[in-house]
N, C-alpha and C positions, 0 to 999 in steps of 0.2 A: 498570339498573346506577346506582350512586350517581354523580350527575353530577360531583362534586367529586374523588372519590378513585378512580373507575372500578372500584369493588368491585361484586361481584355483588348483594350484599345488605348491609344494616347489619350491624355486628358484633353487636349485640344480637340481631338476628333469627337470625344464624347459630348462636348458642349455643342456640337452640330446638331440641328434638328433632324436632319436626315439619318444620321447615325442613332439619335435618340429613339426615332420611331422604329428603326431596324431592331435596335436592342429591346425595345419594348414589345415588339412582335416575338422576338426569341424568348423573352422571359415569361410568356404565356405557358410554354411548355414545362419550363423548370420551376418557376415560382409559384404559379397559380393553379396547378393541377389538383392539389388536395383542397384548397379554397373552392374552387368552382364546383367541385362534385359534392359540397355539403348539402345542397337541396335534396339530395337523394334520400337522406335520412333524418333531417332536423324535425320536421312535422311528425314523423312516424315515432321517433324517440320522445318527443315532448308530449305526445298524446298516449304514450304506452300504457300508462297505470294511473298516474297522479290527477289528471284532469280528464273530463270527457267533453266531447264537442256536442254542445247543445243547440236547440232551435234558435236561441236568441243570438247566436255567433258572437258572444261577448268574449269567449274564450279564444276562438280563432283570430279575431280582430285584435286581441290583447296580445297573443303570441306573435302576429305580424308586427305590431308596434314595437315590441321588444326586439324582435329580429333587426327591424330597421335601425333603431336607436344604437343598438350594440354594434351593428356593421359600420355605422357612421361615426361612433366614438371611438371605438377601439382601433379597427384597422385604419380608417381614414384620418382621424384627428391625431390619434396617439402614435400609430407607427409611420404614416406617410409624412405628417407635418413635424414630428419631433424625433422620434426614436431613429429613423433613417438618417437624421443629420449627425448622430453620435457614431459615425464611422471611424475605424481605424485604419487610415490610409486607404479609404475605399472599401474595407472589409467590414462586415458585420457579424452579428452573432453574440452569444454569450461571452465567448472568450475574447471577442474584440473589445467588449465593454470592460472585462477585467483587465485587459492589457493596458487599455486607457488609463484606468484608475491607478494601476500599479506604477505607470510611468509618471504620473502627476503626484503621487504620494508613495512614501516607502511602506507599502503594505504587502509586498510579494514574499511568499515563502519560497521561492525558487532558490536553489543553492548557486554557488560560484557566479554570483552576480558582479559586474564591475560598473563603475562609473564610465568606463571606456565605452560601454554600450550606448550611452547616452549621446555619443558623437555620431551615431549612425544617421543617415539622411532620413531614414524612415521613422527615426524616434523623434519625431517633431512634437514640440510642446505648443500648446496655445499660449503665447506670450502677452496675455492680458494682464494688466496690473492687478495684482491680487487685492481683494478687499479684506479687512480685518476678520469679517465673519467667515468668509471662505477659508482664510488661512487657519482659523481657529478650529473650524471642523477638521482640516487636514491634521494640524497638530495633535488633536484628540485622537484621530484614527491611528496616527503614527506611533503615539505614546503607548496605546494598550494593545499589547500583543494578542490578546485573546479575540479583538476585533479582527486581526489579520486572518486567525483560523476561522472565524465565523464567516468571514468574507469568502474564504475559499470554499467552505462548506455549502454556502448559499449558491456558488458558481457550480459546484459539483451536483447540487440537488437540481439545478436547471438542466444540467448536462445529462443526468440520469433520466429525467423526465422527457428530454428529447429523444433519447435512445428507446424509452418505454413507448413513445408516440411512434416510433420507427416499427414496433411490434404491432401496435393496435390500428394504425392508419391503414395499411394494406389490407388488414382483415376487414375492417367495417366498411371501407371503400368498395372493394371487390364484391363482398357479401351483399351489400345494398344494391349495387348494380345488378347482379345476378338475381336477386330476389324479385326482379320484375317478371320472371317466368311465371310467378304465382297466378297471375292474372290470365295465363294461356294455358295452364295445367290444372288438373284436378288436385285436390289437397293431398291425397295419397302419393300421386306421382311427384308433386312439387316437394314434398317432405324428403324424398329419397334422391332428389336431382340437385337441389341447390347446393348443399354441402359438398357433395363430390366435385361439382362443376367449379365451384369456389377454390377448393383445395387445389384442383388441377391447375387453375389459372395462376395460383400463387406459386406452386412448384415451378411452373414454366418461367414466371417473372424472376424468381431468385435463381434459376438454372442459367438464365441468359445474361446475369450481372457480370460474369467475367468478360464479356465482350465489350463492355464499357458503354456509358451513356452516348458517347458521340456516334456509335454506329446506327443507333436507331433514333437519336436526338433530333434528326431533321424532320422526323414526322410528329414530333411531340407538340410543337407550336400549332400547326394545322389542326390537330386533333381537338385540342383546347379551345381553339378559336371556333371550330365548328360546333362544339359543345355549348359554348357561352351564346353563339348566335342561336342555337337550337333552343336552349331554355329560355332565352328572352323572347324569342318568337312565340313559344308556347305561352309564356307569361302575357304577352300582349293579347294573344288569341283568347286565352280565358278571361282576362280583364274585360275586353269588349264584349264577349259572347255571354259571360255569366254574370258579372257584377262590375259595371262601369264606376261605381261609387266606392270601390274598395279603397281608393286613395285616402278617404277619410280616416281609415284605420291607423295612418302614419302619425296622427296627432298622439302626443304623450298622455292625452286624457285616457286613452283606452288601456294603457298600462296599469294606471291607478284603478280603473274600473275593473280590469281583470284580477288584480290582486285583492280588491275589495270583495269580489264574489268568490274566488277560489280559496282565498287565505293560504293556510299551510300547503295545499295541494299545488297551488300556483307557485309558491317559493320553490317547492321540491321539483316542479316542472322546469325550472330555470336549468337544471342539470342537462336537459335536452336542448333548450334554446341556445346555450352557450356554444353548441357544436357548429353554429352558423359562422363562427370565427376560427375554426380550425384550419390551419395552414397560414394564419397571418404572420406568425413568426418567420416563415419562409422568406417573406419579403425582405426582412433584415438579415436573416442567415445567409441568403444567396446575394446579398448586395455586391459582394467582390466580383461576381461574375458578369455584373451589368453596371448600371450607373443609377445615381438618385433620380435623375430626371426620367430615365426609362421606366423604372418601377413605378414612380409617381404617375406617369402618363397612363401606363398601361392599367393601373388600378382604378385611377380617378375617372377615366373616360370610357373604359371598357368593362372591366371586371365588376366594379361596383354597380353601375346601372344594370347590367345583365343579371346580377344576383338579386337586386331589389325587385326587378320586374319578375324573375322566376318565383320569388316567395310571394309576391302580389298576385301572381296568376294562380298559384296554388290556393292561396286564401280565398280568392274570388270564386273558384271552383267548389271548394269545400263549404263556403257560405250558402251554396245552394244543394248541397249533397250532405245530409246529415247522417252519416254512416256511424257504425259502431267503431270504436277506437282502433281495433286491429285491422280495419280495412283502410285506414288512413295511410296512405304512402304517396310517394312522387308519381308512380305509374297510373294511379287512377284518374289524374288530371290530364294525362296524355290521351289524345283522341285515338281510338283504336286503329284507325287507318295508318297511322305512323308509329304506332307503339314498338313494333319490331325494329325499325330503322333507329329509333331513339335508345332501344335497349342496347343495340350494337355500339352505338356512339358512347353511351354511358359506360359500358364495360371498358371501352378502349381510354376513355377519360379518367376511369378509376385506376387503370394500370399506370398511366401516366403520373397520376397523383401519387400513388404508391411508389413509383421510380424516384420521384422528387424527394420523398421523405427517407427512402433507403439510402440515397446517394448523400443526404444530408447526415444521417447517422454514421456512415463510414467516414465523412469528413470531420465530424465532432470527436469521434474516437481517435483518428489520427492527431487532431490537435491536443486531445487529453494525453496521448502517449508522448508528444513532443515536450509537453510541459510536466513531465514525470507524474502523471496522475492516472495511468493505465498501463497494465502489463504489455510487454513488447508483443505485437502481432505483425504478421507478414502484410505489407502494403505494396499492392501492385498498381502502378500508374498506367491506366488503360489508354492514355492518349499522349502523344509526344507533342503535340500542337496546344492542346487546351489544358491549362494549368488546373489542377485541384480534382480531376476526374479520377478517382481511385477505387480500388476493389480490394476488400479485405475477406479473404476466404473464411477464415474461421468464424468472423462475425456475421457473414452472409448466411452460413449454413444454420447458425444458432437462431438468426432472426426468422429464418424459414420454418424451423421446427417450432418455434414459439407462436408465429403466426397461424400455422396450421392447427396448433393445440388450442389457441383461442377461438378459432372457428368452429372446431369440433366440439369444444368444452361449453361455449356460451350459446352457440346456435341461433341467436337472435340479435337484432339491432339494439335492443334496449341495454342488454348488459355490455355490449361492446361500446355503446355510445356513452354510458356511465364511466366506464374505465378510460376511454379517450378524452372525455371531457376534463376529468381531474388532471390528467397529465398536461392537457392545454393550458389549463388556467394556472397551474403551478409554474410553468415556463414563463408565462406572461407576467405573473407577479414578481418572478425573479428579475425579469427584464425592467419592470417598473422600478424596482428597488436599486438596481445598478444605474439606470438612466438618471435617477435622482441624484446619485452620488457624482455622476459625469457633469451634471448641470451645475453643481458646486464647485468640484474640483478641477474640471477641465475647462468648462466655459465661464467660470468665476462669476456665476450669476448669484443674486442674493439667496441665502438659504430658504426664505419664504417663498420664493418661486418654485424651488425644489420641492418644498413641503406641500405647496398647492397640487403640484403634478403627483406627488405621491399620494396625498388624500384623495384626490379627485378620481384618478384612473384605479388607484388601489382599492378604493371603496366599491367600485363597480365590479372589479375583479375578485374582491373578497365576497361580494353577494353571490356571485355564481360558484365561486369555490365552496362556500358554505353549502349551498344546494348540492354540490357534487359529493360532498363528504357524507351527506345523508344517505347516498345511495352506496355506502361502503360494503354492505353485505350483498348488494346487487351487481357487482361487478367492479366497483371503484377500488376494491381492496387490490386488484391486480397491479396498477401502476405504483402504488405505495409499497407493495411487496418487492417489485422490480427494483424501485428505486433504493430501497434499504439494502437489498443485495448488491447492487452496483456501487452504491456509495461505500459500502463496507469494503469491497475490492479495491476501489480507488484510493480511499483514505488510508487503508494499510499499506498499499504500494507506495503512496507519496510520503507516508511517515517513515517506511523503512528506507527509502531512498535518501531521504533527508538525514537520518541517523548514519547510513553508510558514509555519507559526504563528511559529516561530523568526525566520524572515526578516522577517515582518511586524512582530514585536515589535521588531526591532533596526532598522527601517527607518521607523517611525512618525515623524511629525513633531510638532512641539510646538504646545501651544494658542495660544502667542503669535503663530505664524505664521498660524493660522486668524483670530485676532482682527485681524490687520493687513490682511487682505485687504478691500479697499474700493474706492470709486471712484478714489481717488489712485493705485491700481494698474491701473486699468482692468478691475476686477472688478464685474460687475452682480449684483444680487439679483433674480431673477425670481420671478413669482407661482408658488405651488404648494409642495407638500411633497416634499422630497427624501429618501428612504429610503437611506442608505448602508450596506450590509452589510458586515460585518466579523467576524472571529473575536476581535478585540481587546475586552477589557472596559475599557480606558482608552486615552487618547492619540487622536491623529488618523491613520487608517490611510494608507499610502502610496498605495493606489489613488485616494483622494479627492484628494491633492496632484496625482498625475498627470492626473486629470480636470479640476481647474481649470487646470492648465497648458495642457492642449489646448483646453479650452472655458472661456474666462475669464468664467464666470457659474455661479452655483449658486442653488438655491430659497431662498425667503424664510424658510421654516421648514426647518430641517435636523435630521434625526434620524439618529444613528449607532445602528444596530441590530445587536446580536449575539444570534443564535439559538444557543443552547448546550445542550448535555446535561449532566445531573448524574447522579451514581451512585445514583439512586433510582428505583424503579419509576414513580411517579407524582408530579407536582408539583400540588398544589391550584390551581385557576385563581385563587383570591384571592391566591396567593404567587408567581404566575408572573412578573409584571412588575416589574422594578428600573428605576426612572426617576430621572433626575437632569438637572441642566443642564451644559452645556458653554460656558463663559464667562458673561458677565453675561446678565441677563434680555432686555435690548435687543438682544442678538444673535440671539435666537430659535433657538438651537441646543441640542439635548438628546442625552442618551444613553438607549438603552432596552435593557435586557438581558432577553431572553425565555427562560426556563428550561424545558426538557421532561425528563421522566424517559425511561428507556429503553423504556418500554411506553405512553407518551403518544401520543395522536393529534395530529398537527400539523394546525394550522388551515388552511383554504384561504385564498387571498389577499384575498378580499373581506371576510370576517369579521375576518381578521387586520388589515386596514387600518382598518376602521372601529373595532375595539376598541383599536388602537394610539392613534388619535386621541382616543377617550374616556379612556384611561388618561392621555394628556398632558393633557387638560383637568382631570381630577382631580388630577394632580401640580401643575398651575399653581395650582388652588385651594389645595391643601395648602400649597404652598411659600410663596405670598403671605401667606396668614393665620397660618402659623407664625412668618413674620417680624413680622407685624403685632401678634401677641400675645405675642410673647418680648420680654424687656427690650431696649430699643434700645441697641446698642452698635455699636463699630466694625465687628464681625464682620457685623452685619446690613446696615450701610451698604454695606460691600465686597461683600456678597452680591448686593444689588440693583443696584448700579451699577458697581463697578470690579473685579469678581472677574476674576483672570487665571488661575485654577486651576479644575479641575473641583469641582463642589459635591457634597454627599452624595447618595447614591442613596437613594431610598425605595421601600419595597414599597407598590405601588398596587393596589388590589383588595379589600382588607378594609373600606375605607371608601368609600361612595358619596355623592358630592358632587352637589347639586341644582342648583347654580349660582346660587341665589338669594342675595340679600343676607343673609338669616337662614337659618343651617342648623345642624345639630348633628352632632357626631362621637361615635360610640360606640367606645371602644377599650378594649383590655384592656391594663392596665398593671402592673408589678410595681414595689415600692418602689424598686428599683434603676433605674438610667437605661436607657432603651430604645435609647440610641445604642451600637452595638458597633463598636469599631474592627477593621478587617480589611485584610489586604494581599493583593493578586493576585500571580501568578507572576512579574508584571513588577515587583514591588517597589515598586508605586505604592500609597500608603496611601489608602483610601475609608472612607466611613462609611455604614453602612446604619441606617436607622430603620425598625423594624418592631415589630409587636405580637406578643409572645411568647404562644404558646398555652397554654391551661390556667391563665391567670392571673386574678387578681381583677379583675372588670369595674368600670370607672369611666366614668361618663358626663360629658362636658365639652361645655358649650354655649358657642357663640359667637353674639353678634348684632351686626350692623353697622348703625349708624344713619346714614341720609343726612345728618341734621342733627348730625352729630358735631362737636364743638367742635375735634377735633385735625385740623389741617391736613395732618398726616403721613398719618393714617389715610385721609383723603379722597383724598389724592394716591396712596396705595398702591392704593385701590380703583379708581381711575381707571386705574392702570397694569395692574391685574388685568384689568378689562374690555377694555382695549386689547389685551392679550397674547391674550385668548380670541377677540376679533374677528378678530385676525390669523391665528389658527390655523383658525378657521371659514372665513375667506376663502381661506386656502391650500388647505384641503380642497375647497372648491368649485372652485379652480382646476384641480385636479388633483394626482395623486401619481406620482412617478416613482421607480422601483426602481433604484438604482445598485449594480451587482454587478461584481466582478472577473472577467475572463476571463483565466485564467492559463496559462502555459506554463512548466513546470519543467525546469531542466537542471542537471546535477551541475557543480559548480565544477571548474576545472582542477586536476589532481593528484589527484582523487578516485580511489578504487580501481576495479578493473575491475568488481566486483560491484555498487558504488554507481552507476556509469555506466549498467550494464545495467538496474538496478532503476529508476533515475530517468528517464533518457533515453529508454529503450524501454518497460519495463514499465509505469511510472505514466502516461506520456504516452499509451500505448495505451489502458489502461483509461479514463483521462479523456476520450479522444475517442469511445470506444465505450460509455460509460454515460451515464446522464441528467446533463444540466447543472444547476447551482445553480438557475437560473431555472425549470427544469421541476420541480425537486424542491420549489421554493416556490411553484409554479403562477402565476408571474408572467405577466400578459398581454403579448404581445410589443409591443403598442403603448405600454406604459408602462416597457418596459425600456431601460436604458442600460448598456452593457457597457463596462468600461475594461480595455484589454489590459495585463497585467502579465507580466513575465518574472521568474521566481524562480530565483536562482542559489544553490543550497543544497549 
């Protein structure tokens, strides 16, 4: 992976055919496991109750026609040709669409947002000329705050349904694969064998998650490839042997004929037909691991034809075998001589498909956590080389328990299919709505085009969604219940996080108060580095004032650290750190804003501490020499000696300082000034000095002569060396991590819902999830917690 951007391969390499074919092969095991196993249960779920397979074959041909056009319109036309192009720096998924919209319109509800974030190289905007119509939609969205909340709720709904799918997909995939034993066993033995075997496979699957996908991922692609070749070969065999004219059923005429005959029963059976596109969302969600051309190639030339042949083959067999509905299954169309090998391959393919959705669930929960929409959980990165492969222990065991409960509770494909179908269609509807906004806001296309996209694909998905809702009492209630439960947790956590930030914002103390602290007030400076963690990007947090009040001492080097998420998938390491002074240089106080994207890997505490000190040293070099080589003015004097306001923040990471008297800076500059004025949500004006990307390169050399005739320069160099020595001495003395230990309660007069959400809901989640010290991996010996009561 690219160490800077977390990409699988360089963009130039991705464009080559050889690399695209290799990525297309690898994507089979990660992206298409779920989609490729859908033939196991589609026909069985469709003919479970609502319709019967008759001698006229109108039902089976109508279902085949629906399956063909659904696979063609939704995965092929919608996802491959439209949605996959709505990527966020190569990343896909619900949060990628949301971050794109938030960057092009001010609809984000994330706290501590800075205009400085827009200068990130990954914060690229589509610079098309805005049309009046698209700017009108943008202004309307920005003006109405209720739409910001509605958009977030829509995103959370899609996220919760993806998590729900992570519960249902492993259960239905493995259960359907194992149910092939029914043809080789008596009904009495089959009844007591399928459920235990399914549960055993699920337990093994979840128990192996902590090893990481990369340990067994090498075998995933060959398994799925073998499965696709297997079902396509079986399809061709059944078409030739049983009904060579089955291709006629691909005509849309058979859909209308089917609905005309079956009426309400046919409409309700759509809840089973929609299962043919389960896993389509994975093409977009896993886009960041591969490339657009690779996923497009794999689906268009292999997965799509194999699935169509598989469904046609089953229909050809069933058109000559008119059994009762409960006997309709995938395995009846498999010749008895190869049934056992096909059963083994099917079980392996279902495990691969389940693995893909489980990994996707881990990924989306990690993204939700980074955007303050989910309680803190322990995230373990299972691969040092492959970005994005993570394991979350708490979520893993909860998913396992729920999967086993679904398997034992439902015991049949019909109820599992109803539940899975509703979850799948909800996610697709959310994707359609968000993509429509991307077409207007990001691509600056006419709103009529976005409306056409929304109405065309939305109407198809609403048709299937309505059919799924009719199965509410037959299993579809489960994803709705899970989504309501998860959305309540996520919204309460996000709401309380925003309220805590607003409390910190209104209760921060002034810089003058910090500068006034000294021996005259009985305040001592002790050796070491004090890292004060806060969500604020400016000002002194209230938890630090409480700390000094109770313990009248603080460290010789003080750093206010803000670890924040920005609406981009990755922040290049060279642009991660924003560093500035708090007060004059003699005070030895700094501010460091550490920015992460929603897919970034957060550093462990050891590397973070050493890198932070390194960035501070680089900033000290940069700051003193910027003052030394700029025209001496009152601004410089006040900067070095008597500053009572926060100085400008600088992006530290693009320039490496050697620390020697003679050094050179390579920087990319544009003719315009590189100082960009920006304001935070606190309405405090800061300045960021950074290097614009893709600009003309200029080399600037500075040389400091020890025998300089300038006393000012000599004095500055002495102060520089003194400040660096103080930083080194403080690092050797040790680092303390100062974190707030918060308790939140609703203010008097709050509504009953707010009191329930804050006093009980949020505080229960806070007590039972990982603390900020665990999330930051702070060693207990270096931890100082400051108790804070937030009244919101």
